[in-house]
N, C-alpha and C positions, 0 to 999 in steps of 0.2 A: 298252640303256645309259641312256636317258632315264628309264625306269621305275625303275631302281635308283637313279638320282640323286635322284628325288623321295623315296624311302625314306631315303636318306642325309642329305638336307638338312632334313628335318623332325625335330626332336628326339623321342626316344622317351620322355623324362621332362621334364615342366614342373612346377615346384613353387615353393614359397616358401622353399626352403632350410631348412625346418624351423622357420622363424620365423613368429610370428603377426603379421599385418598388420591395422591398424585398418580397421574397416568403418563408415563414416558417423560421426555425432556420438556414438554410444553408446560406452561403455568396453568394447567387444567387439573381439576380434581373431580373424582366421581364418587357418588355415594349410591348405594343400591339396597334394596330389600327384596328378599325372595321368600315367598310363602309356599310351603309344600302342602298339597292336598293329601288325603289318605291314600295308602297303597291299595291298588286293586289286584286281586290274585285270580289266576285261572290256570288250569292244566292245559299245556300245549304239548302234545305228544308225550315224551318221557320227562318233560321238564315242567317245573312250576314257574309260571311267568308272573313277575311282580312289576307293577307299573304305577307311576304317579305323575301328575302334572304339576309343575311348579309355575308360579306366577311371579313375574319380575317387574319391578319399577326402578327406574334409575334417573339420576340428575347429574349434570355436569356444571361446574362453575369455575371461574378463574379469579385469581387475586389473592388477597392477604391471608385467608385461612390456610393457604398452602405455604405460607412463609415467604411469599414473593410479593413485594410491594410493586404494583403496576399503576403508575400515575393516572393513565387515562381510564382505568377501571374503577377508580375511587378507592376507598379504604376497606371495603368489604369484599365478600365473595359474590361476584356478579353472576347470576344465573345465565348459562349459555344455552342449555338444551335439556330436554328430558324426554323420557318415554315411559308410558304406563303410569304416569302421575296424574295428568289431567285427561286421561283416556283409559280405556281398559288395559289392565296389565298385559305384558307380553307373556307368552306361554312356551314352556320347554317340557318335553316329555322325557322322563328318565325311566329306564326299564332294566330288569335283570332276568336271567333264566337260571334256575337251580335244578340240577340233576342229583338225585340221591341214589346211590348204588350200594350193593352189599359186596364187600371184598371177600377174598378166600378165607379170612379169619373170622367171618361172621360179624363184621363191624360195618355199621352204616358209614358211608363216606359221602359228604355233601360237597358239590363243586358248583359255585355260582360264577356266572360270567355276566358282565354288564354289556348291554347293547350301547352303541353310540347314542348320545342324546339327540333327540329330534327337536330342532328349534322351529316351532310353529310360527312365531312372530319374532323377527329379529329386533334387537334394541340398539339402534344406531343413534348415537348422540351427535347430532349435527350442530354447528357447522364444522366441527373438527373430524367428523366421521369416525368417532371412537365407537366401535361396536363391542358392547359388554356382554353380548349373548354367549359367546364362547367362554369368556372368563367365568361367568356365573354357572354355565353348564358344567364346566370342569370342576368347579368348587362343589357343586351338588353331587356330581358323579363320584368324586373322591370320598365324600361323606357316605354315600351309599356303598361304595366299595369297602370302606372300613367296617361298616356295620355288617355287610354280608360275609366278610372274612371272619369276623367274630362269631357270627351265627354258624358258619361252616365248621369252625373249630369246635364250638360248643356241641353241635349235633354229632360230630365225629367222636368227640370225647365221651359223650353219653350214649353212643350208639352201639354198645357191645351187646350183640344178640346171641353170643355163644351159649350162655346159660339157658336161654330159651330153646335154642336148637338142640342142646344136649338132652332136654326133657321131652323132646318129640318122639 
């Protein structure tokens, strides 16, 4: 049940809603879409390892949709670069390890730690060399951290084994 809850609590799509968002002081905006695959679970020593691969596509443009009229770019948002759009999506692996222990009061305590994301294929939007890989990896890692923190709290709140221990 707890494993299904993690998969249900972490969004399968994180994106900019199709809108370009400004990046830094330049008249450049980025839009991206991240799709998460299902979590894979396995026991690793004393921990339960959860891992998923996310696929990233991103585009950069310059111009009017960012509120900046740039004469030589025309009136619209001029495409500047993309990754994972006209080619295979870029991949980032996100993982966590959960250890469940029994405290002295006979309560289950879950502690989950996230591993640093592994960027398999970087998404660098040239010619401005804006790398959105770390931005996207951080956003997904934050979602996974929020979900695992909720699951840790839920398991700890429901994990009172004292009544079971008293009947042994």
